C-alpha positions as CSV (number, residue, x, y, z in Angstrom):
1,M,116.5,95.9,113.0
2,K,112.9,96.4,112.1
3,L,110.9,96.5,108.9
4,H,111.0,100.2,109.2
5,L,114.6,100.1,108.3
6,L,113.7,98.6,104.9
7,T,111.3,101.4,104.3
8,S,113.8,104.0,105.3
9,L,116.5,102.4,103.2
10,F,114.3,102.5,100.1
11,L,113.2,106.0,100.6
12,T,116.7,107.1,101.3
13,T,118.4,105.3,98.4
14,S,115.9,105.7,95.7
15,L,113.5,108.5,96.3
16,A,115.1,111.0,98.6
17,F,118.3,111.1,96.6
18,A,116.5,113.6,94.4
19,A,117.4,116.3,96.9
20,G,120.9,116.3,95.3
21,D,122.9,115.0,98.3
22,N,124.7,112.6,96.0
23,A,125.0,114.7,92.9
24,A,127.8,113.8,90.6
25,P,130.5,116.4,90.0
26,G,129.1,119.0,87.6
27,A,125.6,117.8,88.2
28,N,124.6,121.3,89.3
29,A,126.0,122.9,86.1
30,A,123.5,125.0,84.1
31,P,121.6,122.9,81.5
32,A,121.8,123.6,77.8
33,A,119.4,126.2,76.5
34,A,116.0,124.8,75.7
35,A,115.5,124.0,72.0
36,P,112.5,125.6,70.3
37,V,109.4,123.6,70.9
38,T,106.2,123.3,68.9
39,A,102.8,124.3,70.3
40,E,102.0,120.6,70.6
41,E,105.2,120.0,72.6
42,K,104.4,123.0,74.8
43,A,101.0,121.6,75.6
44,A,102.5,118.1,76.3
45,I,105.2,119.6,78.5
46,A,102.5,121.5,80.5
47,N,100.5,118.3,80.9
48,F,103.6,116.3,81.8
49,K,104.6,119.0,84.4
50,T,101.1,118.8,86.0
51,Q,101.4,115.0,86.2
52,I,104.8,115.2,87.7
53,E,103.6,117.8,90.3
54,E,100.6,115.7,91.2
55,T,102.6,112.5,91.5
56,S,105.3,114.3,93.6
57,K,102.6,115.4,96.1
58,W,101.1,111.9,96.1
59,I,104.6,110.4,96.8
60,E,105.0,112.8,99.8
61,E,101.7,111.6,101.2
62,K,102.7,108.0,100.7
63,Q,106.0,108.6,102.5
64,K,104.0,110.1,105.5
65,E,101.9,107.0,105.6
66,A,105.0,104.8,105.7
67,T,106.3,106.7,108.7
68,T,103.1,105.8,110.6
69,D,102.9,102.2,109.3
70,P,106.4,100.9,108.4
71,A,104.9,97.6,107.1
72,A,103.2,99.6,104.4
73,G,106.6,100.7,103.1
74,I,107.3,97.6,100.9
75,A,103.8,97.7,99.4
76,M,104.2,101.4,98.8
77,V,107.2,100.8,96.5
78,G,105.1,99.0,94.0
79,E,102.4,101.7,94.2
80,I,104.9,104.5,93.6
81,I,106.5,102.7,90.7
82,A,103.1,102.0,89.1
83,K,102.1,105.7,89.5
84,L,105.3,106.9,88.0
85,K,105.1,104.5,85.0
86,A,101.5,105.7,84.3
87,I,102.6,109.3,83.6
88,K,101.8,110.0,80.0
89,C,104.6,111.4,77.8
90,D,102.8,111.6,74.4
91,G,103.8,114.7,72.4
92,L,106.8,115.5,74.5
93,P,110.1,116.6,72.9
94,A,112.1,113.5,71.9
95,D,114.8,114.1,74.5
96,L,112.4,114.3,77.4
97,K,110.2,111.5,76.2
98,G,113.2,109.3,75.7
99,A,114.6,110.0,79.2
100,W,111.2,109.3,80.8
101,G,111.1,106.1,78.9
102,D,114.5,105.1,80.2
103,M,113.4,106.0,83.7
104,T,110.3,103.8,83.5
105,V,112.5,100.8,82.4
106,V,114.8,101.3,85.4
107,L,111.8,101.7,87.7
108,G,110.5,98.4,86.4
109,E,113.8,96.8,87.4
110,M,113.6,98.4,90.8
111,G,110.0,97.0,91.2
112,E,111.3,93.6,90.4
113,V,113.8,93.9,93.3
114,F,110.9,94.5,95.7
115,K,108.5,92.1,94.1
116,G,108.0,89.0,96.2
117,M,110.1,90.4,99.0
118,P,109.3,88.3,102.1
119,K,107.7,89.8,105.1
120,V,110.2,90.0,107.8
121,D,109.6,89.7,111.5
122,G,111.5,92.7,112.9
123,T,111.9,90.8,116.2
124,K,114.1,88.2,114.5
125,P,117.4,89.8,113.7
126,E,118.8,86.7,112.0
127,E,115.9,86.7,109.6
128,M,116.2,90.4,109.0
129,Q,120.0,90.1,108.3
130,K,119.4,87.3,105.8
131,V,116.7,89.3,103.9
132,M,118.9,92.4,103.9
133,G,121.9,90.4,102.8
134,E,120.0,89.3,99.7
135,F,118.2,92.6,99.1
136,L,121.0,95.2,99.4
137,P,123.2,93.9,96.5
138,K,120.2,93.8,94.2
139,M,119.1,97.3,95.2
140,M,122.6,98.7,94.9
141,A,122.9,97.2,91.3
142,V,119.6,98.9,90.3
143,Q,120.6,102.1,92.0
144,G,123.8,102.2,89.8
145,K,121.5,102.2,86.8
146,V,119.1,104.7,88.2
147,A,121.6,107.4,89.0
148,P,122.6,108.4,85.4
149,V,119.1,108.1,84.0
150,A,117.8,110.2,86.9
151,K,120.4,112.9,86.4
152,K,119.6,113.1,82.7
153,L,115.9,113.4,83.5
154,K,116.5,116.0,86.2
155,D,118.7,118.1,83.8
156,L,115.9,117.9,81.1
157,G,113.4,118.9,83.7
158,T,115.4,122.0,84.4
159,K,115.7,122.6,80.6
160,Y,111.9,122.4,80.3
161,G,111.0,124.1,83.6
162,I,109.8,120.9,85.4
163,E,110.8,120.2,89.0
164,M,111.7,116.4,88.9
165,G,112.8,116.2,92.5
166,K,110.6,113.5,93.9
167,V,110.3,111.5,90.7
168,T,114.0,111.1,89.9
169,P,115.3,108.4,92.2
170,G,119.0,108.0,92.6
171,N,119.9,111.6,91.7
């Protein structure tokens, strides 16, 4: 096993899930009709959508970097989480703002799982096995929290016309 496996694991379990491969039953059901929004909310939604699109593109670029430099994968996790948590949600409708707030809390928990993760020598399988044995249960616990929050956020993104694919880990 190499460090690249950790990078792939993270990308697969927390960012790439957004493609819908692990959607819960009924997850593809049509969302409720959008509630009327004020002019301020419309402007905030447009701003939020722009931030989401820019961040999604940035994440794609970071993922490309990780494929050429697997050791950068662990550091990338913190950068991605910081970038997502920096997205402004002032003026958004309450449901969308609340869901984004929930997501940033869960992302913070995910960041804690990766914080201080030891660098592993991929040529030492015993060391890699030990690190993975400690890491996987923690990541799976966070992933269990991420999935329902991500689904709600993805549904709200559909409701408000925002593609949340790359920024809704676990869904």
